[in-house]
C-alpha positions in Angstrom: -2.7 -60.0 -30.8 -3.3 -59.1 -34.5 -1.5 -57.1 -36.8 -4.3 -54.2 -36.7 -4.4 -54.4 -33.0 -0.5 -54.1 -32.5 -0.7 -51.3 -35.2 -3.7 -49.6 -33.4 -1.8 -49.8 -30.2 1.6 -48.1 -31.5 -0.1 -45.5 -33.4 -2.0 -44.4 -30.4 1.3 -44.7 -28.4 2.9 -42.4 -31.2 0.2 -39.8 -30.8 0.3 -39.8 -27.0 4.1 -39.7 -27.0 4.3 -36.8 -29.5 1.7 -34.7 -27.2 3.8 -35.8 -24.1 7.1 -34.4 -25.9 5.1 -31.3 -27.0 3.8 -30.7 -23.5 7.6 -31.2 -22.0 8.8 -28.8 -24.4 6.3 -26.3 -23.6 7.3 -26.7 -20.0 11.1 -26.0 -20.4 10.0 -23.1 -22.8 8.0 -21.4 -20.3 10.1 -22.2 -17.2 10.9 -18.6 -16.4 7.4 -17.3 -17.4 5.6 -15.4 -14.6 2.4 -17.3 -13.6 3.0 -20.4 -15.8 1.9 -23.5 -14.2 3.5 -26.9 -15.0 1.5 -29.2 -17.4 1.1 -32.9 -17.2 -0.6 -35.0 -19.7 -3.5 -37.1 -18.3 -3.3 -40.4 -20.1 -5.5 -43.4 -19.8 -6.1 -46.8 -21.4 -7.9 -47.2 -24.4 -10.3 -50.1 -25.0 -12.8 -51.5 -27.4 -15.2 -54.5 -27.0 -13.5 -55.4 -23.6 -10.0 -55.5 -24.9 -7.1 -53.2 -24.7 -6.5 -50.8 -27.7 -3.6 -48.7 -27.0 -3.7 -45.4 -24.7 -5.1 -42.0 -25.3 -5.0 -38.4 -23.8 -7.8 -37.3 -21.4 -6.5 -33.8 -21.1 -3.9 -31.5 -19.6 -3.6 -30.9 -15.9 -2.2 -27.5 -14.4 -0.3 -28.5 -11.6 -1.0 -25.8 -8.9 -1.4 -26.1 -5.3 -4.2 -23.8 -4.8 -4.3 -23.9 -1.2 -0.6 -22.3 -1.2 -1.8 -20.0 -4.0 -4.7 -18.6 -1.6 -2.5 -18.2 1.2 0.1 -16.3 -1.1 -2.6 -14.1 -2.1 -3.5 -13.3 1.4 0.1 -12.6 2.1 0.1 -10.1 -1.1 -2.7 -8.4 0.4 -1.2 -7.9 4.0 2.4 -6.8 2.2 0.5 -4.3 0.0 -1.3 -3.1 3.2 1.9 -2.8 5.4 3.9 -1.3 2.9 1.2 1.5 2.3 1.1 2.3 6.0 5.1 2.3 6.5 5.4 4.7 3.2 2.9 7.4 5.2 4.9 7.3 8.1 8.1 7.5 6.3 7.0 10.7 4.6 5.9 11.9 7.9 9.4 11.1 9.4 11.1 12.8 6.4 9.2 15.9 6.9 9.6 16.3 10.9 13.0 14.9 10.7 14.7 16.9 8.1 12.7 19.5 6.0 15.8 21.6 4.8 16.7 23.6 7.8 16.9 20.8 10.1 14.8 18.5 12.2 11.7 20.0 14.1 13.2 19.3 17.4 16.3 21.3 16.3 14.3 24.2 15.2 12.7 24.3 18.7 15.9 24.1 20.2 17.4 26.7 18.2 14.6 29.2 18.8 14.8 28.7 22.6 18.4 29.1 22.4 18.0 32.3 20.5 15.6 33.6 23.3 18.2 33.2 25.9 20.9 34.6 23.7 18.9 37.7 22.8 17.8 38.3 26.8 21.7 38.5 27.4 21.9 41.5 25.0 18.2 42.7 24.4 19.5 45.8 22.7 21.1 44.0 19.9 19.3 44.3 16.8 21.2 41.2 15.3 20.2 39.0 18.0 16.6 40.0 17.9 16.7 39.3 14.3 18.1 35.8 15.1 14.9 35.2 17.3 12.7 36.3 14.2 14.6 34.1 12.0 14.3 31.2 14.2 10.7 31.6 15.0 10.0 31.7 11.1 12.1 28.6 10.8 10.1 26.8 13.5 6.6 27.9 12.1 7.8 26.7 8.6 9.0 23.2 10.1 5.5 22.6 11.5 3.9 23.8 8.1 6.0 21.5 6.4 5.1 18.6 8.6 1.3 19.7 8.2 1.6 19.8 4.4 3.2 16.5 4.3 0.2 14.9 6.3 -2.3 16.7 3.9 -0.5 15.5 1.0 -0.5 12.2 2.3 -4.4 12.2 2.7 -4.7 13.7 -0.7 -2.6 11.0 -2.6 -4.4 8.3 -0.6 -7.7 9.5 -1.8 -6.3 9.4 -5.3 -4.8 6.4 -4.9 -8.2 4.9 -3.9 -9.8 6.1 -7.0 -7.0 4.5 -9.1 -7.2 1.1 -7.2 -10.9 1.0 -7.8 -10.6 1.7 -11.6 -7.8 -0.9 -11.7 -9.9 -3.4 -9.7 -13.1 -3.1 -11.9 -11.2 -3.5 -14.9 -9.5 -6.5 -14.0 -12.5 -8.3 -12.5 -14.2 -7.4 -15.8 -11.3 -9.1 -17.6 -11.5 -12.2 -15.6 -15.1 -12.6 -16.2 -14.5 -12.4 -19.7 -11.7 -15.0 -19.4 -14.3 -17.2 -17.2 -16.4 -17.4 -20.8 -13.5 -17.8 -22.9 -12.4 -21.1 -20.8 -15.9 -22.5 -20.8 -16.1 -22.2 -24.5 -12.9 -23.8 -24.8 -13.6 -26.8 -22.6 -17.0 -27.2 -24.0 -15.3 -27.6 -27.5 -12.6 -30.1 -26.3 -9.8 -27.4 -26.4 -6.9 -26.8 -24.0 -7.4 -23.7 -21.8 -4.3 -24.0 -19.7 -2.8 -20.9 -21.4 -6.0 -18.7 -20.7 -6.0 -20.2 -17.1 -2.5 -19.0 -16.4 -3.4 -15.5 -17.7 -6.5 -15.4 -15.4 -4.6 -16.5 -12.4 -1.8 -13.8 -12.9 -5.0 -11.2 -13.0 -6.5 -12.6 -9.7 -2.9 -12.5 -8.3 -2.7 -8.5 -9.2 -6.3 -8.2 -7.6 -5.0 -9.5 -4.3 -2.4 -7.0 -3.6 -5.5 -4.3 -3.7 -8.1 -6.7 -1.9 -7.4 -10.1 -0.3 -9.3 -12.6 -2.5 -10.7 -16.1 -2.0 -11.2 -18.0 -5.2 -14.0 -20.6 -5.4 -14.1 -23.1 -8.3 -17.4 -23.0 -10.3 -18.9 -25.0 -13.1 -17.0 -25.6 -16.5 -13.7 -24.1 -15.2 -15.3 -20.8 -14.0 -14.2 -19.2 -10.8 -15.9 -16.7 -8.4 -14.0 -14.1 -6.2 -14.8 -13.4 -2.7 -12.8 -10.9 -0.4 -11.6 -12.3 2.8 -14.5 -10.5 4.7 -16.9 -12.4 2.4 -17.8 -9.6 0.0 -18.6 -11.1 -3.3 -16.7 -9.5 -6.1 -17.2 -11.8 -8.9 -19.8 -14.4 -8.9 -21.2 -14.8 -12.4 -21.3 -11.1 -12.8 -18.9 -8.2 -11.5 -19.9 -6.4 -8.4 -20.7 -2.8 -8.9 -17.7 -0.9 -7.0 -17.9 3.0 -7.0 -16.0 5.7 -5.4 -16.0 9.4 -5.7 -12.6 11.1 -5.1 -12.4 14.5 -3.3 -9.9 16.7 -5.2 -10.5 19.6 -2.7 -9.5 17.6 0.6 -8.4 19.7 3.4 -7.2 19.1 6.8 -10.7 19.5 8.2 -12.2 17.1 5.7 -13.8 14.1 7.3 -16.1 11.1 6.5 -18.2 11.9 9.7 -18.8 15.2 8.2 -19.6 13.9 4.8 -16.8 15.7 3.2 -15.2 12.4 1.9 -16.5 9.5 -0.3 -17.0 6.0 0.8 -16.6 2.8 -1.1 -19.9 1.7 -2.3 -20.3 -2.1 -3.3 -23.5 -2.7 -5.4 -24.8 0.6 -4.0 -24.1 -0.2 -0.2 -21.4 2.3 1.5 -18.3 0.2 3.2 -16.2 1.8 5.6 -12.9 0.5 5.2 -10.7 2.4 7.7 -9.2 0.5 10.4 -9.1 -3.1 9.8 -10.8 -3.0 6.3 -13.9 -4.7 7.3 -15.5 -6.6 4.6 -12.7 -5.8 2.3 -10.1 -7.4 4.7 -6.3 -5.9 4.5 -5.1 -4.7 1.5 -3.4 -1.7 -0.1 -7.0 -0.4 -0.7 -8.1 -0.6 2.8 -4.6 0.9 3.9 -5.2 3.8 1.7 -8.7 4.5 3.6 -6.7 4.0 6.6 -4.2 6.5 5.9 -6.9 9.2 4.3 -9.3 8.6 7.4 -7.4 7.4 10.5 -3.8 7.7 10.4 -3.1 11.0 8.7 -5.7 12.5 10.8 -4.5 11.3 14.0 -1.0 12.9 13.0 -2.5 16.1 12.0 -4.4 16.4 15.2 -0.9 15.9 17.1 0.8 18.6 15.1 -2.3 20.9 15.6 -2.2 20.4 19.3 1.6 21.3 19.1 1.1 24.4 17.3 -1.7 25.5 19.7 0.6 24.6 22.6 3.3 26.9 21.2 0.9 29.7 20.5 -0.9 29.7 23.9 2.5 29.7 25.6 4.0 32.7 23.6 0.8 34.4 23.9 0.6 34.1 27.7 4.2 35.4 28.3 3.4 38.7 26.7 1.6 41.2 29.1 1.0 43.5 26.3 -1.5 41.3 24.5 -5.1 41.9 25.4 -8.3 39.5 24.7 -8.3 38.4 20.9 -4.7 39.8 20.2 -2.2 37.5 18.5 1.2 36.7 19.7 4.5 36.0 18.2 2.8 33.0 16.5 -0.4 33.4 14.9 -3.1 31.5 13.0 -2.7 32.8 9.5 -1.8 36.2 10.8 -4.8 36.1 13.3 -5.4 34.9 16.8 -6.2 31.3 17.2 -9.6 30.5 16.8 -10.4 27.4 19.4 -13.4 26.6 17.1 -11.2 25.7 14.1 -8.2 23.7 15.2 -8.1 21.5 12.5 -5.0 22.2 10.2 -3.6 24.9 12.7 0.1 23.6 12.0 -0.4 24.3 8.6 -1.4 28.0 9.1 1.0 28.9 11.5 3.0 32.0 10.9 4.9 34.5 12.8 3.3 37.9 13.6 3.9 40.6 10.9 4.3 43.2 13.7 7.6 41.7 14.6 8.9 41.4 11.2 10.5 44.4 9.4 10.0 43.0 5.9 6.2 43.2 6.5 6.0 46.6 8.2 6.9 45.6 11.6 9.7 46.2 13.8 12.0 43.8 16.0 11.7 45.7 19.1 8.3 44.3 19.4 10.0 41.0 20.3 11.5 42.6 23.4 9.0 45.1 24.5 5.6 43.3 23.6 3.5 42.8 20.3 0.9 45.2 21.2 3.1 47.8 23.0 2.7 51.5 21.1 6.2 52.5 21.3 9.4 51.2 21.7 10.6 50.8 25.5 13.7 50.3 27.4 16.3 48.5 25.0 17.8 46.9 27.9 14.8 45.4 29.4 15.2 41.6 28.8 12.0 40.7 30.8 9.8 39.7 27.8 12.6 37.6 26.2 13.2 35.8 29.4 9.6 35.3 29.9 9.2 33.7 26.5 12.2 31.4 27.2 10.6 30.4 30.4 7.1 29.6 28.8 8.9 27.2 26.5 10.5 25.5 29.2 7.4 25.4 31.6 5.7 22.1 32.0 1.9 22.1 31.2 -0.5 19.2 31.5 -1.6 17.4 28.2 -4.3 14.5 28.0 -5.2 14.2 24.6 -3.9 12.6 21.2 -2.5 9.8 23.1 -0.5 11.9 25.6 -0.9 11.9 29.1 1.4 14.1 31.7 3.0 17.5 31.9 5.5 18.6 29.2 7.7 21.3 28.2 7.2 22.4 24.7 10.2 20.7 23.7 9.1 17.6 25.6 5.6 17.9 24.0 7.4 18.1 20.3 9.7 15.1 21.2 6.6 12.9 22.2 4.9 14.1 18.9 8.0 13.3 16.9 8.9 10.0 18.7 5.2 8.7 18.5 5.5 9.0 14.7 9.0 7.3 14.7 7.8 4.5 16.8 4.9 4.0 14.3 7.3 3.8 11.4 9.7 1.2 13.2 6.4 -0.9 13.8 5.2 -0.6 10.4 8.4 -1.3 8.6 8.8 -4.3 11.1 5.2 -5.8 10.2 6.0 -4.8 6.3 9.1 -6.9 6.6 7.4 -9.8 8.0 4.6 -9.7 5.7 6.9 -9.5 2.8 9.1 -12.5 4.2 6.0 -14.5 4.6 4.7 -13.9 0.9 8.3 -14.7 -0.5 8.6 -18.0 1.6 4.9 -19.0 0.2 6.0 -18.0 -3.3 9.2 -20.2 -2.9 6.8 -23.2 -2.0 4.5 -22.4 -5.0 7.7 -22.3 -7.3 8.9 -25.7 -6.0 6.0 -27.3 -7.5 7.0 -25.4 -10.8 8.9 -26.5 -13.7 12.1 -28.8 -13.0 14.0 -28.4 -16.3 16.3 -31.3 -15.5 13.4 -33.5 -14.9 11.7 -32.4 -18.1 14.8 -33.2 -20.0 15.0 -36.6 -18.3 11.3 -36.9 -19.4 12.3 -36.1 -22.8 14.8 -38.6 -23.4 12.2 -41.4 -22.0 9.6 -40.1 -24.2 12.4 -40.3 -27.4 12.8 -43.9 -26.6 9.0 -44.6 -26.3 8.4 -43.0 -29.6 11.4 -44.9 -31.2 9.9 -48.2 -29.6 6.2 -47.4 -31.2 7.8 -46.7 -34.4 9.5 -49.9 -34.4 6.4 -51.6 -33.7 4.9 -49.7 -36.7 7.7 -50.7 -38.9 7.1 -54.5 -38.1 3.7 -54.2 -38.8 4.3 -52.8 -42.2 6.9 -55.4 -42.9 4.3 -58.1 -42.0 1.6 -56.4 -44.2 4.1 -56.2 -47.1 4.9 -59.8 -46.6 1.5 -60.8 -46.5 0.6 -59.0 -49.7 3.6 -60.5 -51.5 2.4 -64.1 -50.8 
């Protein structure tokens, strides 16, 4: 080998070694950086005229297992979906389980007990006042539960708008990074740092909508949902949604009261399993707004309707169209407008002294014109018996005969069972996501290995430097001859 050949080999080795040292140092420095992918220098032999002339760097490879990343992103979406559903049922459980004055079932039990107690001494104003207080507490408990459901629907509607805003903004940034990466690669520059940032952005999208990443030319990527809808493929999809700030219990998609998600002008129904968008926090928000919350509202309304009907049927003083102890916003219940009844439930003002009524109406009848025998417990016993009477129900997932407390227990326990199931699914989804993330991190930076590599590179650098020194000495010797 000639001196110039040896010098060329050594200089190329110095260049590759210095870049390798820089790469390993960068790996160590970013070992704890979120979304950083370990880099490896791609090195190949350099040859001229059929002979070896050292080594050269071809590029820098990001060491990422995209199959694991794709599965982790689907797990991110599932986690976001289950967490959203669990949060809804937790809010409902908090409202029915403890709303300041006790659980809904405890309020029902207290109201029933107050009727029995008042019937034992119907002339007692204190016991009649206790019946009124317990009735107002029961109505307040049902209103609180209904308000919690309505607030969950409104929060879900607002969350959908926020998520769409985040999704479209992030997709636009990914599109910009696609262009930047292509430009850097065409100019022979390392685009790894930009690709790391792009991956972090796509990971953020995956909690909202499950995405599949497809590689395109020159380092660009296209993004599709798990259901096949194109979010980004050269251009960003036009995703639009109009929130409904005035959402009420009766609002529904079927009636045209609520906005739908539109992708490139086509409406998509994301309730249920998410359809084209798959499962994610976005589809879960639609499910809460359009399916889960309305179903729970219907159960609460049926419970309120049952209470109104039982109490009205027990009061012989009532005529057609008269309201009983419990009213629909101070009026008789209108069967044509059942939606949101639980949120409008109130105690009849005729029995409330603070609103111009009288307590004796609870004992003698709401529509009785004058006070009757103060010792007559007939109506109080009838009201207590009405609560315990078993009536048939075959709606809202219930089938059978129930007392009022039994119907309430079925309503509350149904939400509790749904909460337990949602939490279990959320826990499983989170565990799966964590396991996949651990597998991804296993391919990340191993600082011990990188430090070992740095020691080997130091020796390689020193060996190449010695060759350069030897070549220099030989050239000096030749020049001095």
